[in-house]
C-alpha positions as CSV (number, residue, x, y, z in Angstrom):
1,M,110.9,127.0,64.1
2,A,110.4,123.8,61.6
3,R,107.2,123.1,60.1
4,V,104.9,120.8,61.7
5,T,104.0,117.3,60.1
6,V,101.3,115.0,60.6
7,E,103.6,112.3,62.1
8,D,104.6,115.0,64.8
9,C,100.9,115.5,65.9
10,V,99.9,111.8,65.5
11,L,102.1,111.2,68.6
12,K,99.8,113.3,70.6
13,V,96.5,112.4,68.8
14,P,96.7,108.7,67.8
15,N,93.7,108.6,65.5
16,R,94.3,110.8,62.2
17,F,90.6,111.3,61.8
18,D,90.3,113.0,65.3
19,L,93.6,114.9,64.6
20,V,91.9,116.4,61.7
21,M,88.8,117.1,63.5
22,L,90.7,118.9,66.2
23,A,93.0,120.9,64.0
24,A,90.2,122.1,62.0
25,Q,88.1,123.0,65.3
26,R,91.2,124.7,66.6
27,A,91.7,126.6,63.3
28,R,88.1,127.8,63.4
29,E,88.8,129.2,66.8
30,L,91.9,131.0,65.8
31,S,89.8,132.5,62.8
32,V,87.4,134.3,64.9
33,G,89.9,135.5,67.3
34,G,91.3,132.9,69.5
35,A,94.5,133.5,71.4
36,L,97.5,132.1,69.6
37,T,99.7,130.0,72.1
38,V,102.7,129.6,69.7
39,D,104.3,131.8,67.2
40,R,102.6,132.4,64.0
41,D,105.6,132.7,61.8
42,N,103.6,133.8,59.0
43,D,101.7,130.5,58.9
44,K,98.0,129.8,58.3
45,N,95.6,128.9,60.8
46,P,95.5,125.0,60.2
47,V,99.2,124.9,60.4
48,V,99.3,127.0,63.6
49,A,96.5,124.7,64.9
50,L,98.6,121.6,64.1
51,R,101.8,123.0,65.7
52,E,99.9,123.8,68.8
53,I,98.5,120.5,69.0
54,A,102.2,119.1,68.5
55,E,103.7,121.1,71.2
56,T,100.7,120.5,73.6
57,S,100.3,124.1,74.1
58,I,96.3,123.8,74.1
59,D,94.4,121.6,76.2
60,I,93.2,118.7,73.9
61,Q,90.4,117.6,76.0
62,K,89.0,121.1,75.9
63,L,89.3,121.2,72.3
64,Q,87.5,118.0,71.9
65,D,84.7,119.2,74.2
66,S,84.2,122.2,72.1
67,L,84.3,120.3,68.9
68,I,81.3,118.0,70.3
69,Q,79.3,121.0,71.3
70,G,79.7,122.8,68.1
71,L,78.5,119.5,66.4
72,Q,75.4,118.6,68.4
73,K,72.2,119.9,66.7
74,H,70.1,119.2,70.0
75,A,70.6,120.6,73.5
76,D,70.3,118.0,76.3
77,T,66.8,118.2,77.8
78,D,65.7,117.5,81.5
79,E,64.5,113.8,81.9
80,I,60.9,113.3,82.8
81,T,60.2,112.8,86.3
82,E,57.8,110.4,88.3
83,D,55.4,113.6,88.9
84,D,55.5,114.4,85.1
85,S,54.9,111.0,83.9
86,A,51.9,110.7,86.2
87,Q,50.4,114.0,85.2
88,M,50.9,112.8,81.7
89,L,49.2,109.6,82.5
90,E,46.2,111.3,84.0
91,L,45.8,113.7,81.1
92,E,45.9,110.7,78.8
93,E,43.2,108.9,80.5
94,S,40.9,112.1,80.9
95,L,41.3,112.7,77.1
96,L,40.4,109.0,76.3
97,A,37.3,109.2,78.5
98,A,36.2,112.5,76.9
99,A,36.6,110.8,73.5
100,A,34.7,107.6,74.4
101,E,31.9,109.9,75.9
102,G,31.6,111.9,73.1
103,S,31.7,109.1,70.4
104,L,28.8,107.4,72.7
105,A,26.7,110.8,72.6
106,E,27.1,111.1,68.7
107,T,25.7,107.3,68.1
108,T,23.0,107.7,70.5
109,A,21.8,111.2,69.0
110,S,22.1,109.7,65.4
111,G,20.6,106.6,66.1
112,E,17.4,107.9,67.7
113,D,16.9,110.4,64.8
114,D,17.3,108.4,61.8
115,G,15.1,105.2,62.5
116,E,13.5,103.9,59.4
117,E,14.9,106.8,57.4
118,G,18.2,105.7,57.7
119,E,17.4,102.1,56.3
120,A,15.8,103.6,53.5
121,D,18.6,105.9,52.5
122,E,21.1,103.1,52.6
123,A,18.9,101.1,50.3
124,S,18.5,103.8,47.7
125,F,22.3,104.4,48.0
126,A,22.9,100.7,47.4
127,D,20.7,101.0,44.3
128,E,22.5,103.9,42.8
129,N,26.2,102.3,43.3
130,V,25.1,99.1,41.4
131,A,26.9,98.6,38.1
132,P,24.4,97.7,35.4
133,E,24.9,94.5,33.7
134,D,25.5,94.3,30.1
135,G,21.9,93.3,28.9
136,D,20.2,96.3,31.1
137,E,21.1,99.2,29.1
């Protein structure tokens, strides 16, 4: 059998980029033990893959699907249902309410204890952080 050229394969897969990607995927399948659909004739896996594509002895659609699956990094996840979104909204509202109650409790407790001492602390803090003028030192 004569060697396959890219021109023979382009008739089956018009986009050359797609052809290269499909042939590489098929060559990888062959290298891990995939079944041959044409005679090897002492050819390497990329040439055998091109010959299989040219003779349409393999299903190109299945090859495309396996290529896409191999390139995906994230698996599809289930979509959020209305029940899930309602539960998430309820949880968010309860967390916001708890945070608001906690911050109110902290301000009330700190406001009652400090009284006038808090004002004195603020005044001494302000005096310490004032930059001296040139003539003061």
